[in-house]
C-alpha positions, 0 to 999 in steps of 0.5 A, a space after each residue: 499499500 505504502 509503495 502504491 501511495 509513493 508511486 501515485 504521489 511521484 507521478 502526480 508531482 512529476 505531472 504538476 511539475 511538468 505542467 508548471 514547467 510549460 507554463 513558466 518557460 513561455 514568454 509569458 512565464 515570468 509574467 505568470 511567476 510574478 502574478 503567482 508571487 503577488 498572489 502569494 501575498 494575499 494568501 498567506 496573509 489570509 492565514 498567517 494572522 490567525 495563529 498569531 492572535 493570542 500573542 498579539 493581544 498578550 502584547 497589545 491588549 484589546 481581546 474584544 477588539 481583535 475580531 476587527 482585525 479580520 472584519 476591517 480588513 475584509 471590509 477594506 478589500 471587498 469595497 475597493 475592488 470594483 473601484 480598482 476594477 474600473 480604474 484598471 479599464 481606464 489607466 491599465 492593469 500594471 499601475 493599479 497592481 503596483 499601487 496595490 502592492 505598495 498599499 500593502 507594503 505600507 500597511 505591513 509595515 505600519 502593522 509591524 510597528 503598531 503600538 496598540 490594538 486600534 492602530 493595528 486595526 487601522 493599519 489593517 485596513 491599509 493593508 485590505 485596500 492593497 489587497 483589493 487591487 492585488 487579487 482581482 488584477 492578478 486574475 484579470 492580467 492572466 485573463 489578458 495574456 492568455 487564450 481561452 484554452 490557456 486560462 484554466 491552466 493559468 488560473 490553476 497555477 494561481 489558485 495552487 498559491 492558495 493551496 500552498 499558502 493554507 499550510 505555509 501560512 499557519 506554520 509561519 504565524 506559529 513559528 514567528 509567534 513562538 520563537 520570534 515576535 509576532 511582528 515578523 508575520 508582517 515585516 515577511 511581507 516586505 521582501 515578498 512585496 519588492 520582489 512581486 513589484 519588481 517582477 511586474 514592473 520588469 516583465 509586465 508591459 501593456 499598450 493602452 489606448 490614450 483618450 480622455 476619460 471622465 471618472 465617476 467620483 460620485 458613483 464611486 463615493 456612493 458605492 464605498 460608503 453604502 457597501 461599507 455600511 452594509 458589509 459592516 451591519 452583515 459583519 458585526 450584526 449579532 455580534 457587536 450589536 443585536 440585529 434589531 437594535 437601532 444602531 443595526 437598523 440605521 446602519 441597514 437603512 442608511 446603506 440602502 438608501 445610499 445604495 439606491 443613490 448609487 444605482 441612480 447616479 450609475 444610470 447618468 454616469 458618462 463612465 460608471 465605476 460599476 456599469 449596470 450592465 454587469 447585472 443585466 446581462 444574463 451570463 454576467 448575472 448568473 456567473 456573479 451569483 455563482 461566484 456569491 455561492 462560492 464566497 459563501 461555500 468557502 467561508 462556511 467551511 474554512 470558518 467551521 471545519 477547524 472549530 468543529 474538529 477541535 470542539 468535538 474530538 479535541 484535536 490541536 489546531 494543526 490537525 484541524 488545519 491539516 484536515 481542512 487543507 485538502 479543500 485548497 489542494 483539490 481546488 487548484 488541481 481541478 481548476 488546471 483540469 477544467 480547461 479541458 472540460 469547458 473546451 469540449 462540453 462548454 462553460 455551463 455544463 463544466 460548471 454544473 459537473 463542478 456543482 454537483 461534485 461540491 454538493 455531494 461533498 457538502 452533503 456527506 459532510 452534513 449527513 456524517 456531521 454527528 459522528 465526527 471523523 477527521 478522515 471523513 472530513 479531509 475527504 469531504 473537503 477535498 470533494 468540495 474543493 474539487 468541485 469548486 476548481 470546476 465551477 470557479 475558474 470556468 465561470 470567471 473565464 466565461 465572464 471574462 471572455 464575454 467582453 474585450 480588454 477595455 471591460 474585462 477589468 470591471 467584469 472580473 472586479 464584479 465577480 470578485 465582489 460578488 465572492 466578497 459579498 458571498 463571504 461577508 453574508 455567509 459569515 453572518 448566516 452561519 454564525 447565526 445559525 450556530 449561535 441559535 443551536 447554542 442558545 437552544 441548548 443553553 451551552 457555549 463553545 466548550 461543550 463538545 456535544 453543543 459544538 458538534 450540533 452547532 456545526 452540524 447545522 452550519 454544514 446543513 446550511 453550507 449544503 443548502 448553499 450549494 443547492 442554490 448555486 446549483 439553481 444559479 448554474 442551471 440559470 447560466 446560459 449555454 455560451 459557446 466557448 468559440 464566441 469568446 469576444 475577449 480573445 479578439 481584443 487587443 492584449 498587453 504583451 510582455 517585453 
């Protein structure tokens, strides 16, 4: 058995290395490498902080405030994505992603020098603003420089960074906190930012058509403030304040009013920051809804699988993290293979296959939650991750390929924005479900039986979210792959 496993690992390793070697040896290879390094900034930062929170609280205090380290980052990233996306269609991808890396670098340095919890929270917002540019621009640039036949493999390489980071991030966070200082989880970003910026500055060049633009300042301001309030209300509702409290009602009311004002402003804007056609075209609307579902599914698993295993079985955080790791391992493998499927069967069919696989994994996780088992959880996470790889990449490529270069940035940004909204809403819904179970049992997070029951209810909610995402996938139009308008548009070139 051991020799068979070793042989399988060897063959799989050779396949991955061979594919990666082919991708990186082309003239666009240095650009792809730079995008992977750039994505690594965001991916590692998403996981490295969690293991260092106890050390940060011991040093700076502010135990009741530390959840804002995550909330403010997510909020700043989410609301800035559409703005960067639109700007990239005006001035180009390169200056936007370099600005994002610069902001992320500045935020990282300031976080490492933070003298209090409020200061650290404020500096995390700067990091989030940088991340809001880096993640969508990396995906957009890959869509620019690769043909529709190549994009799945290229996006698979970028997705693989998240798989590696899911293991590297928590490990580095624990090592820095235990043997050095928690501040190094931010200082480690300095060389990575400089390397990513250098690789992009040197290797990525694009031709931008010079013409006069009218920047939609009003729309940008209304979108930023309205979505900040709505996402803040979702993130903090039931946590910092009750859902039916006057403050909660005020936050949501003002957010909705400003969102309505934004829609009215965009109808009149010459160059709207988030054009209304991004939600009026059936393909773009359905792929955005699918992305929203993907965001909810992923956050439900990453938030509750470790808690489920630690609370019910008493395993260590490291073991719980390893059980979740298959989610981010199955994703890039499936993403790199999805190109073969959508070129043969189309985007919609490939996405349906992927959602079916993900639904099976989610249903298995929910059905077995009453009897916790690490192996079952790991296998279920791998199946869900594989399904997501067959869903997220083809639907994103379908959206990108339906437009030309001048609109690809805003389309990619809208898709990433939908995923952020799905994550934010998912956090609120799943948290409410878990809290309801604890309240009904009169128990807290230290009761293994209550943890098992609460996690099982969350996993059932995840399975329901998967069903709803299947429905959105069924509504996706059958768009022939050959009708990819984006591939006919002038693309940036590598020097």
